[in-house]
C-alpha positions in Angstrom: 57.5 92.2 -6.6 56.5 91.3 -3.1 56.1 87.6 -2.5 52.5 86.6 -1.9 50.8 83.4 -0.7 49.9 81.0 -3.4 46.9 79.5 -1.4 43.5 80.1 -2.9 41.2 80.8 0.0 38.0 81.5 -1.9 37.4 79.1 -4.7 34.1 80.0 -6.2 34.4 77.7 -9.2 32.2 74.9 -7.8 29.3 77.3 -6.9 29.6 79.7 -9.8 26.4 78.5 -11.5 24.4 78.7 -8.3 25.8 82.2 -7.5 24.7 83.3 -11.0 21.2 81.9 -10.7 20.3 82.5 -7.1 22.6 85.0 -5.3 23.5 87.9 -7.6 20.2 89.8 -7.4 20.3 89.3 -3.6 23.9 90.6 -2.9 24.5 93.4 -5.3 21.8 96.1 -5.0 23.3 97.6 -1.8 26.8 97.8 -3.5 25.3 99.9 -6.3 24.0 102.4 -3.7 27.5 102.5 -2.1 29.2 103.2 -5.4 26.7 105.9 -6.4 27.5 107.8 -3.2 31.3 107.3 -3.3 33.2 106.2 -6.4 30.8 107.5 -9.1 30.9 111.0 -7.6 34.6 111.0 -8.6 34.7 109.2 -11.9 33.3 111.1 -15.0 31.0 109.2 -17.4 33.1 107.4 -19.9 35.9 106.8 -17.4 37.8 103.5 -16.9 37.0 101.6 -13.8 38.8 98.6 -12.3 36.4 96.0 -10.7 38.6 93.9 -8.5 37.2 90.5 -7.5 34.4 91.1 -9.9 32.7 87.7 -9.7 30.0 87.2 -12.3 30.2 90.8 -13.5 26.9 92.1 -12.3 28.5 95.3 -11.0 30.4 95.6 -14.2 27.1 95.2 -16.1 25.6 98.1 -14.1 28.6 100.4 -14.6 28.8 99.6 -18.3 25.2 100.5 -18.6 25.9 103.9 -17.1 28.6 104.5 -19.7 31.8 103.5 -17.9 34.5 101.2 -19.4 35.1 98.4 -16.9 38.1 96.0 -16.5 37.1 93.1 -14.2 39.6 90.9 -12.4 38.8 87.6 -10.7 40.6 84.4 -9.9 37.6 82.2 -10.7 37.4 81.2 -14.3 33.9 79.9 -13.9 32.6 83.2 -12.5 34.2 85.1 -15.3 32.4 82.9 -17.9 29.2 84.3 -16.5 30.7 87.8 -16.3 31.5 87.8 -20.0 27.8 86.9 -20.7 26.5 89.5 -18.3 28.6 92.4 -19.3 29.7 91.9 -23.0 31.2 95.4 -23.3 33.5 94.9 -20.3 37.0 93.3 -20.3 37.6 90.5 -17.9 40.9 89.0 -16.8 41.6 85.8 -14.8 44.1 87.0 -12.2 44.8 87.0 -8.5 44.2 90.3 -6.7 47.5 89.7 -4.9 49.7 89.6 -8.0 48.0 91.2 -11.0 49.5 93.8 -13.2 47.7 96.0 -15.7 49.3 98.1 -18.4 46.6 100.8 -18.6 45.6 103.3 -16.0 42.1 103.5 -14.6 40.1 106.5 -13.3 38.7 104.5 -10.3 38.7 101.1 -8.7 36.3 99.1 -6.6 36.0 95.9 -4.7 32.6 94.9 -3.2 30.9 92.5 -0.8 33.9 92.0 1.6 36.0 90.4 -1.1 39.2 91.7 0.5 38.4 90.0 3.8 39.3 86.9 1.9 42.9 88.2 1.9 44.2 86.5 5.0 47.5 88.3 5.8 48.5 91.9 6.1 51.4 91.3 3.7 49.0 90.0 1.0 46.6 92.8 1.6 49.4 95.3 1.1 50.2 93.6 -2.2 46.6 94.0 -3.3 46.7 97.7 -2.4 50.0 98.3 -4.2 48.6 96.5 -7.3 45.5 98.7 -7.3 47.5 101.9 -6.8 49.8 101.0 -9.7 46.7 100.6 -11.9 45.2 104.0 -11.1 45.7 107.4 -12.7 46.8 110.2 -10.3 43.9 111.5 -8.2 41.8 108.4 -8.9 40.0 106.7 -5.9 39.7 103.2 -4.7 36.4 102.2 -2.9 36.0 98.9 -1.1 34.1 97.5 1.8 35.3 95.3 4.7 33.5 93.5 7.5 34.2 94.8 11.0 34.5 92.5 14.0 31.0 93.2 15.2 29.7 91.9 11.8 31.5 88.6 12.3 30.4 88.2 15.9 26.7 88.8 14.9 26.4 87.0 11.6 29.2 84.4 11.2 27.9 81.9 13.7 24.6 81.5 12.0 23.3 78.6 9.9 20.9 79.0 7.1 19.4 77.0 4.2 18.1 77.9 0.7 15.9 75.2 -0.8 14.2 75.1 -4.2 12.7 72.6 -6.5 16.0 71.4 -7.9 18.5 72.6 -5.4 19.3 72.8 -1.7 22.1 75.0 -0.3 23.2 74.8 3.4 25.5 77.5 4.8 27.2 77.2 8.2 29.4 80.0 9.6 31.9 80.3 12.5 34.1 83.1 13.8 37.2 82.7 16.0 38.1 85.9 17.9 41.5 84.7 18.8 42.6 84.1 15.2 40.3 86.7 13.8 39.2 84.2 11.2 35.7 83.7 9.9 34.8 80.4 8.1 31.9 79.7 5.8 31.1 76.1 4.9 28.7 75.6 2.0 27.1 72.3 1.0 25.2 72.5 -2.3 22.9 69.9 -3.8 21.8 70.4 -7.5 19.5 68.3 -9.6 20.1 68.0 -13.3 19.1 64.5 -14.3 20.7 63.3 -11.1 21.6 65.0 -7.8 25.2 66.4 -7.5 26.8 67.6 -4.2 29.4 70.3 -3.9 31.2 71.3 -0.7 33.2 74.5 -0.5 34.7 76.4 2.4 35.7 80.1 2.5 38.0 81.8 5.0 37.9 85.5 5.8 40.0 87.6 8.2 38.9 90.6 10.2 41.4 93.4 9.5 41.0 96.3 12.0 40.2 99.6 10.4 43.4 101.2 11.7 45.4 98.4 10.2 43.7 98.8 6.8 44.3 102.6 6.9 48.0 102.0 7.6 48.4 99.5 4.8 46.7 101.9 2.4 49.2 104.6 3.4 52.1 102.2 2.9 50.7 101.5 -0.6 50.9 105.3 -1.3 47.2 106.1 -1.0 46.2 109.3 0.7 43.0 111.0 2.0 41.6 107.8 3.3 37.9 108.1 4.4 36.0 105.4 6.3 32.2 105.2 6.2 29.8 103.3 8.4 27.6 101.5 5.9 24.4 102.2 7.9 25.0 105.6 9.5 26.9 107.3 6.6 25.6 105.5 3.5 22.1 104.4 4.5 22.6 100.7 3.7 19.9 99.0 5.8 19.5 95.5 7.0 22.0 92.6 6.9 24.3 94.1 4.3 24.9 97.2 6.3 25.5 95.6 9.7 29.1 95.6 10.8 30.4 96.8 7.4 32.9 99.6 6.8 33.4 101.3 3.4 36.8 102.8 2.5 37.6 105.4 -0.1 41.3 106.2 -0.7 42.9 108.5 -3.2 46.0 107.9 -5.2 
């Protein structure tokens, strides 16, 4: 197996509870629209779907409710605790996208909300694609999204805050065109008898579309289609801006 980086660049464990309580309903509706227009046109009801970087299982919950059998993979144990509560009929596995191995074949695979931008090198991204390919039946498709550079240039230098009665979350972003790295710093204050502070930082890399297509071909995918989230799939607002959606066939 190809050697991969052991660095965890997106540790969601410290903010899993906040994500579950305050972010899921905000982030996931657009992803459901994307899947209905891409992946679900190719996977029959009752099929097996791999949800890579599944987080707290909200997409798995949606797919399970539609009659699909879902296997979710995520490196965050805390996020998967919520996933098992949110989608009790799905299977969830703690594993790294760069090094997982499944023994059963799936009829489709997905990865949403720029999860694969957290993969910081082309070598590691190729490993992810190879792992997904190995987990799919012949003719199955893999659908995922990625942030284009225009998205980083427009959104990643912003600062925002989300404040409630018993929490305050501050998010600061930055993007370096030279390194093609985007950084998100999150400071979270939560009150539960006393106030507790958590600080986490996430890195993402802009991978050009042509580079991603080449890596997919190296991982033995074919018929790679790329969609503009706004123009082709009708995803309006923040979540559509600067976002590309890929669909590749094994």
